N, C-alpha and C positions, 0 to 999 in steps of 0.2 A: 555425321561427319567423322571420319576416322582420325585418330590421334596417334602420336608416337607411342603412347602406352599400348594401343592396339597392335601396332607393329611389333613392339617388344614382346608382347604376349604370344603372338602367332609365330614369330620367327625364333623365339627362344633366347634371344640375346637381351642383355640388360638395356635399360632405358638410356643410360649414359653412352653405351656403344652405338645404339641406334641414332641418338642425337648427333654424335660426332661423325658418323658415316653420312647421314643426310645433310649435314652442314658442310661436308667436304673439308673437315678439319685436317689440314696438311701436316699437323704435328702429331696426329694420331695414327699409329701403325696398326694395320689390320690386314688379314689375308684376303685375297681376291674372292675366295669362297664365301667368307663372311659378308663381305661388301655386296656381292651379287645376291645373296639370300635376302639381305635387308632391303635392297633396292627392288627386288622382285616382289617382295611382300608389300612394300609401299605402293607398287604399281597395282597389285591385286586389290588393295583396299582403297584405291583411288585417292591416295594421300599426296598432297602437294606441300612441299616444304617452303615456308615463308621465312626469309631472312629478317631477323630483327635488327633494326638499326641501333647502333650504340648511341646513347645519349651522353654527351660530354658536359660535365659540370665546369663552369667557368666563373671567374670573379672579375670585378672591376674596382680600380682604385681611382677615385675622383679627386680633383685638385681643390686647393683652398678657395679659389675664386668661385667654384661651384658651391662650396659649403657656405661661403660668406653671403652670397646674394643670388644663388641659382643662376650663374652665368649662362645665358642662352646658347652660347657656343657649345658648351659641354652638355647642356640639356639636349640639344639637337643631336649631337654625336651619340649620347647615351640612348636616345630614342631609336636612332637608326641601327645601333648595335643590337638592341633588344629585338627589333623587328626582324633583322637579318638572322639573328641567332636561332629564332624559332624555325625558320625555313632550312637551316643548316644542321639541325639536330643538336643545338647547344642550349643548355639550361643555365641561366644566370642565378647562381645560388648565393652569391655574396657581393655586396657593394660596400666598400669602405672609403672613408675620407683619408687622404694622405696624412693629414695632421693627427688623426686618431692612431694611425699605424705607427707614426713616428714616436708617439708618446710611450708605447709599450708593445712592440711588435710580437714579443714572445707569447702574449696572451692569445694570439690568433694562429699559433703554429699548427694546431690540430686542424682547424678549418681550412687554412691555406694549403696544407699538405694534401687535403682531400680533393683539391681542384685538379682538373686535367689541364687547364690553361688559365692565363691571366692577361687582362688588358690594363695597362697603366696609363693614366692621363695626367699624372702629377709628376713634377720634376723632383723625385726623391733623391736623397743623398746617395753617394756611391756605396756607403756602408749598408744601407737598407736594400738597395738594388742587389747587391751581392748576396745578402741574406735571403732575399726572396728567391734568388736563383738556386739556392740550396734546397728550397722547399718545392718549387714548381719548375718543371722542365720547359714548358712552352709559354713564352711571354712575348707580348707585342706592346710597344709603346706608341703613344699618340701625342703629337705636337712637340716632341723633343727627341733628339737622336742620342743613342748610346751604342757604342761599337759591339756590344754583346748581344743585342736583340734587333729584330726587324722593327722598323719604325714607320709610321704613316703620318704624314703631315703636309707641310708646304715649305717652300723656300723662304725662310725668315729673312735672309739677307736681301734678296731681290724685291720681295713684297714690301718691306719697310722702306727700302731705298726708293721704290716707286712713289710711295706716299710723300716722302721728304722732297723728292724732285718736283712733285705736284705743288706742294706748298711754296717752295722756293721759286718755281716758275710763275706762281701767282703774284709774286712780289713781296711776300711776307719776309721780314728780316729779323724780327724778334719772336722766335718760335719757342714756346714752352713745351714741356713733355711731362705727362702724368702717367705713371705705370705702377706696378707692384712687385715687390720681392716675392720669391718662392722659398720653399724649404731648401732648395738646392742652390739657388743663385740670388745674390743681392741684385738690386735694380741696375747698378752700374756694370754688372757682369753679364747682363742679358743682351742678346743680339739686337733687339728692338731699340734699346737705348744706344748701343754702339753705332747703329746706322743713323740714328738721330744726331748724335754728336759729330760723327765723321762727315756727315752730309753738310753740316753747318761749316765745319772747318775747311772742307774741300771747296766750298763756295765762298770762302773769305767772309763768312758771317760769324759774329761773335757767339761763342759758346758760353752761356751764362749759367753757372751752377745753381744760382738762385731760381732759375726757371725750370729746374728739375724737381719733381715732387714724387715721393713714394707714398702712395695711399694704401699700400698693403692689400689691395683689392677689396677694400672696405668702402662701402658707399658713403657712409657718414663722413669718414676721413677724406674721401675724394671731394665731397662738397665743400669741406673746410679749405682744402688746398686750392680749389678753383677760386673760391671767394677771396682767399688771401692774395692770389696772383692778380685778380682783377681790381682789388682795392689798394694795391701797392702803388706807390708813386711811379715806379718803373714797371709799366705794364707790357705784357707781350701783345703782339698783334694777331697771333694765332696760337692755338694749343693743340698739340698732337696727343690724343688720348689713346691709351694702349688697347682699348676695346670699345666696341659700340655701346656696351652697357655703361661704361664710365663716361662716354661721350654724351649719353642721355642725361646723366647727372649734370655735366657741364652746361648743356643747353638749358636745363632748368634753372641753374644758378644765374646764368646770363639774363634770363627773363626776370628773376626776382630782383636783380640789381638795376632793372630798367634799362638794360643795354640791348642792342640789337645784333643778331648774328645773320649775315657776316659783316654788316656795316661797321660795327665797333670791334668785333673780334671774330676771327675765323676759328671754326671747330672741326677737327677731323677725327674719325674713329678708325676702327680696324676690326675686320671679320665679316661685315655686312650681314648682320642678323636680319631676319625677316621683317622686323618692324622699322629698321633704320631708314628705309625709303619713305616711311610715313611720319618720321619726326618732323617737327616744325622748328626751323626749316629742315628739309630732307638732308640726310647726313652724307657728307663726302667720306668715303671709306674704301677699304680694300676687300673685294669679294673673294671669299674662300668657299669652295663647294663643301660645306660642312657635312651634309648627309653622306656624301661619297667617302669621306674619311672614315666614318663609322662602318660603312658597308665593306670597304676594303680591309679594314682591320679585322672584322669578323671573318672574312673569307681567308685572310692570311693565317689566322689562328686555327681555323678548322683544318686547313691544309697541313699545318705543322702537326697537329694532333693525330689526324687521320693517317698520315704517312710517316709519322714519327721522324720528321726531319726538322732541322734547325738552321735552315739557310738564312743568313743575315743579309737583308737588303734594306735600302732606304727608299721609300715611295713618297714622292711629292706630287700632290694634286696641283693643277694650274690655279693661278690667281689673276684677278683683273681689277684695276683701279676704277672706282666708281666716283666720278666727279659730280657732285650734286650742289644744292643751294647753301650749304653751310660754309662754303669757301667761295671766294671770288677773286678775279684779277684786280689788284690794287695799283697796278702800274700801267 
């Protein structure tokens, strides 16, 4: 089998010139005579030029909830990105936790600068986002919107409103909320909490600050907060948990307190992870096509890197309320 070295030797031109002619390098100036000699020599030697695909090195920044208890939402997103990346010619060379990056970002300057692209799944501070932008040209965010980069996620306003409307239509009047703060936003600054509070107010239901608990995405703290709500003299009749993983903790605490769900307390989650329909009882939640988010993010990133473009768009996947056995009509 002939090689470019064989063509270089027979044609009399350097290996570099042969390579650039055969690859049709448009930035390489060469005379028609030289080009024709090299192409004719390649034809005589039955040489076929094969284009090598560029392998793009990318990084991922995972959120606190993934770090704290391997949140299935982000585990599934990560898995779909990894699978899609292989088929698209991307190599994941770095995975960092958002909290690690926040502690001392300058430690990772060299590694981050070597990346062709980055997918961020943590709501980092504006300062860190700006700093990352100076190191990496192509960035995609997941599950949160920023005006500087393309984002992939879902409509947080409408999806959380759908859950609150479900709980209120069931007849629940004392609805508690358990979520977690992030590096960027406190719990009361998050859309999920805002839709919880505004839904209560708009339906003439009391908003009780004592029914709002920040578990900081920590399972142990979540368990304590659920227990404190259910042992208090003033108990809620339903709890809206910020994720299915937190909802699983709530269902476990309900059981240890010898209570029944949904007879004694309604429990609702969010995300619809694969196991939520198998919880006992099956969990009422909002379905988000999690795998699609990872696939879309990977495709958006390769498009930006391949064509060197930075078109900023917001992509929202559809959602669907899943009413199951952990909530019921009480009116």
